[in-house]
N, C-alpha and C positions, 0 to 999 in steps of 0.2 A: 137744076135739081134741088129739091128741098133738103136741107140738112136737119134731120130729125134728132141729131145728137147735140144741137145747140140749145141750151136752156138760158132763159133770160128772166130777170126779176128786177123790179125797181120799186122804191118805197120812199115816201116822205112822211115825217113825223106828224104833220098836220092831218094826214089821212087816218092814222091810228097811232095813238100816243104811247101805249103800253105803260102808262103811269101805274105803279104798284104791281105791274105784271111782267113776268119773264116769258119771252117767246123765243123759241129756237126752231128754225125751219131749214130744211135742206134745199139747196139749189144745185141739182146734180150732186157732186161730191163735196160741194162747198156748204159750210154751215153759216147761217146768219142768226146771231143772237142779239136780242134787244131787251133793254129794261129802261123804262121811261123815267125812272127816279121815284122817290117816295113822296106821296102827297103829304104825309105828316111832317116832312122836312120842308114843305112849301112848294113842291113841284106841281104844276098844273098843265104843262104843255111839253111837247117834244119837237125840237127843231133840227134833229138829225135827218139824214137821208142817205140813200145808197143806190147804186146800180151794180148788178152782178150778171156777167155773161160767162158761160162756161161751155166749151166745145170739146166733148170727149173725142170726137172723130179727128179733129185737127190738133188736139192736145194743147189747149191753152185756156187760161183763165184771165179775165179782165174785170177789175173791180174798182168802183169809185165810191169813196166814203166822204160824207160831208157832215160838218158840225156848224150850224148856223146860229145867229143870235138876233134878237128883236123879233124875228119871225122865221118861219121855214121858207119864206118866199124866194130867197136867194138860192137855197138848195133846190127848190123846184125849178128855178130858171136854169140851173146847171144841168139837171136831168133832161130838161127839154132841149137844151143845146146839144148835149151828147147824142140824144136820139135823132136830132135833126141831121146829124152827120153819121148816123149809125152805119149806113151802107159803106161809106168811105172808110170808116175805122175798121169794120169787119173785113173789108177787102184787104187792108194792110195786114190784119192779124192772120189771114189765110195764107199769106206768103211764107216762105221758109224763114226760119228765125234769123238767118244772116241778112235777109232783105227787110224783114218786118221791123226788127228792133231799131235799126237806124232811122226808119221812117216815122215811127209812132210819135216821137216827141215833136217833130215838126208839124204833124197833123194836129196835135193837141194845141200847140201854140197858135196855129192858124185859126182853130175853132174859137179859142178864148179871146182872140184879138179881132174877131169879126166886128165890123162897125155896128151892125144891127144889134148884136149881142151886147156890146158896150153901151149902146143907147138904152137898151132894156135894163141893164144893171143900174144905170143912174137913177132909174125910177123906182127901184125895188126897195122894200122895207128891210134894212139890215144887210148883213153880209155873211159869208160862209167860208170856213176853212174847207179845203178840198184836197184829197189824197187819191191819186190814181196809181194802180199797180197792175202790171201785166206779167204773167208767168208764161214763158214759151220755151220749150225744150228744157235745158238745164239752167236757164237764165231768168232773172227777176229784174224787171225795170220798174222804176218808181218815179213819180212826179208829184211834188208836194207844195201846196200853198197853205201855210198856216201850221196848226198844231195837232193835227191828227197823227197817229203813230203807226208805223209798220214794223213788225218784228219778223225775224227769221230764226226759228228755233231748230237747232241740230246739236247733238251731243259734242261733236268736234268743236263747234263754235262756242258752245257753253263752257267747255273746258278751258277756253281762252278768255272767257268773260265777254264774249261778243253775242249780243242778242238783237239790238235795235238797228234797223236799216236806215232810218232818216232821223234828222235832228228836228225838234219842234221849233217853230218860229211863231212868235206871238203877235206880230203886227202885219200879217199878210192875209188878205181875203179876196174873195170874188163877190161883188155886189155893189151896194151904194158906195162904199169905199173899196176900190178895185185896183189890185196891183197891176192889172193889164191895161189900166187907163192912165198909167204913169208913163213918163218919157222912157224909163227903163224898168220893165217889169221885174219883180223880185220873186223868185221861186227856187226850189232845189230839185235836183233830179240825179239819177244814177243808175248803175247796172251792177248786179251781183251775180256771181256764179253760185248755184246751189251746191251742196255737198253730196257725195255719194251716200245712198241710203235714204232714210225717211226725213224729209224736211217739212216743218210745219210753218206755214205762212199765216200771219195774223195781223189784221188791221183793227184799230180801235179808236173811238173818240175818247175825249179826256176824262169822262166820268169815272172810268176804271182806275186811272192813276191819280185822280184828285179826290178820292173818297176819304171821308173822316176815318181817323185811326190809321191811315196809310197802309192798308193791307197789301196793295199792289203798287206802291210808289216806286219800286225798282223793277226793271225788266227781269232780273233774276228771280224775284218773288213770283212773277207771273209764270215763268218757265217751270219753276219747282212745283207750282200748283197744278200744272196741266201735263207735265212731261210723261207721266205714266197713265194718262187718261185717254180713252177714246175721244174723238174730236167733240162730239156733242156733249158728252159728260164733262169734258174740260171747260167748255164755254159755260155750261150750267153752273159749275163750281164757282167760276169767277163772278158770274152775275148774282148768285145766291149770297156770296160773301159781301159784295158791296150793298146788296139790299139789306142784309142784316146789320150793316154798319151805317144805315140810314143816309145813304148818299142821296143828294137832291138832284144832281145833274143826270141827264139821260146818258146811257151808254149803248153804243152799237158796235158789235164785233162781227167781222167777217174773217173766216179762217178755213184753211184747207190743207191737206197733206199731199205731198208730192214725193214719190219714190224715184230717185235717180239711180239708174243701173249702169250708166256709162261712166267712163273715167273722168275725173275732175282734176284740177290743179293741185299738185302737192310739191313740197320743197324738193329740189334736185338731190339733196343729201339724205332724203328720208329712206 
């Protein structure tokens, strides 16, 4: 039976670069924001890329965000590899969260260590950072190679100074230089329980946080800029600010809101 509630989107910066242009498009309830950087600052290409899958019927979102260098070829190779195993991945995501969450990391490791894929990576021009995020039920799983950033914004977490999900690592990539082609691959991954109420999940490449004048150099600044804004408006605010500050690097943002109504972990003495 066809699932009409599953929406898919993928994009590579070499297809359309959005230099000097802000673009915000919906993929189901997910918002994708792109700004290719300012040509007056020297930008002339976009090497970002993304995959977005959103299934309203089965209540999950799966996003892949990439920030390549030298060319977008390595990001394009990752997109191709994920889609090669699309059916296997989506079968895992269709399982209950108790079964799917333990399986997804093993599947991604298998995909990225496939011999044919590693051989193709050795021939590609450049390499890419890669961040994968899955939200299913009240849980958030992430798998990070490199320096793309995932945030989880919620008032309870913000009150404790907690915003960022993963730590950036600056010498991990997929491509010509490939962490999965080493004797011991280096990456980070983890699981988070969302909080009760509205959670905002946001993924971004580093143009947002490495902008001249540092408007969004801290996660708190990002949270304060968008916390009272609808999703699309919040992304637009972020991209307009970095455009006005003459950022050169491209920025791609994937964000969505998830309302958790079930109970979550709280201290026993609360």
